[in-house]
N, C-alpha and C positions, 0 to 999 in steps of 0.2 A: 456609192450605194447608200440607200437609206436603211435605217435600223428602227425596229419597232419599240424596243425597250432599252434603257440605259445599261442593262446587263443581260447576258445570255441566260437561258434556263439552267445551264450547268452552274452558274454562279449563285443560284438560289439554293440555300441549304436544303438537303433532302427532306427534312421534316416539314418544310414549308411548301414543297412541290408535290402535287398529287395528280394522278391521272384522273381524268373525268371519264368515267365508264358510261358509255351510251350504247347499251345493248350490243348489237352485232359489230359496232365500231371498235370494240375492244379486241382487236386482232393484231397480228404482226403489222408493224408500221408500213411496210411496202406491199402488202397484199392487195392485189387488184380484184375488184368485184367481178368483172367480166370483160369480154372483148369490148373495146371502146373505140369510137371514131369521132373526130371533130365534126364530121358531117351529120352525126346523130344529135348534136347539140342544137336545140332550136334557138332561133335568133333572140327571142325574149330572154331565155336563160343565159345565153352568152353575153348579151348586153348588160344584164343585171350583174353577172359575175365580174365583167370588166369594170363596171362602175364601182362595185364594192372594192375591188382590188386597186383601183386608181386611188382610192382614199385611204384604205386600211392595210394594204399588203406591203411587204418589203422583199426585195431580192437581195440576197447576200452572197458575196464572194469573199472567202477568207483565205489568205495566203498561208501555206503550210511549208515548213522546212525552208525558210528564207526565200520564198517565192519560187521554189522548184516545182511545186504543185499547188493546187487550190481545192477548196471544198465549196460547193454551191448549195444554196438553200433558199427556200421560199417560205415565208411566214405570213399568216394573217392572225392578228390578235384583236380580240373584242372583249367587252365586258362579259362576265360569265352569264349574265341573264340573256345574252344574245347568242348562246351556243347553238340554237336552232339555225341561225344564219350560216354557221360553219358546216353544220350537217347538210344543209342545202347545197353548199359549194362542193362537198364530197359527193353528193348524189349526182350533180352535174358532171363531175369528172369520173364517176364510176369507181370511186376509191373507198377503201375502208382503212382509215388511218386513226390513230389515237389522237384525241384532243387533250392537250395538257392544261391543267388548271393551275394557275399561279395564285397563291394566297395574297390577300391584300397586305400591302405595306403601309407605312405611315402616310405616304404620298399618293396612293392609288387605290382603286377599287379592285376586288377580285377580278381576274381576267381568265379567259380561255383562249388557247392558241392552237392553230393548226400549223404543223411544221412538215415540210416535204424536203428531204435531203437526197433521196434516191435519184441519181442522175437519169436513169431510164424513165422514171415517172416525170421528172422535169422536162426531159426532151420529147416525150411522147404524149403528154397530157397538158401540162401547164403552158409550155411554149406555143404549141399549136393553137391553144385557146386564144392567147393574146395576139397571135398573128392574124387570126380570123376576126376577132372582136378586139379592136385596138384599144389600148389604154389611153387615157387622156392626161394632159398636163405633163409635168416633169417626170412622172412615173414612166411615161413612154420611153424616155431616154435611158432611164435605168434599165428598162426591159431590153432595149436594143443591145446594150453592153452585156447584160446578163445572158441573153440568148446566144450571142457570139461566143462568150466564154464557155458555155455549156456544150456548144457544138465542137469545140476543139478536142 
């Protein structure tokens, strides 16, 4: 699986990690905006989201308790001045998630990140999107493995 950053958000000291508050998006992480169907996503939005995620997203599977269980996650991380792009992805998925802002370190610019870890949201929003609007390149193979793991 591919990873977005050399360390997880939990590894960033709390004083350097800040929530980016964007109006109504400052809600519980897994709150769904409304009933959603992949059939409601227009082809232009779906193709745009697939292209964005082909280049910028990562699918994560983390082994827990010596491989007896796992945690799944989906992340998109961009420069913080591109936060509107993540807001658009949330709109397409009909989600209200927090965007996390990572402060700049010596080797990077400030960034903003969308993290989805709720298995229900992954199975009913993220995975159907990329089944209908296929990812390109190597990311497609990461997605195939990820979607199989989430469905277990």
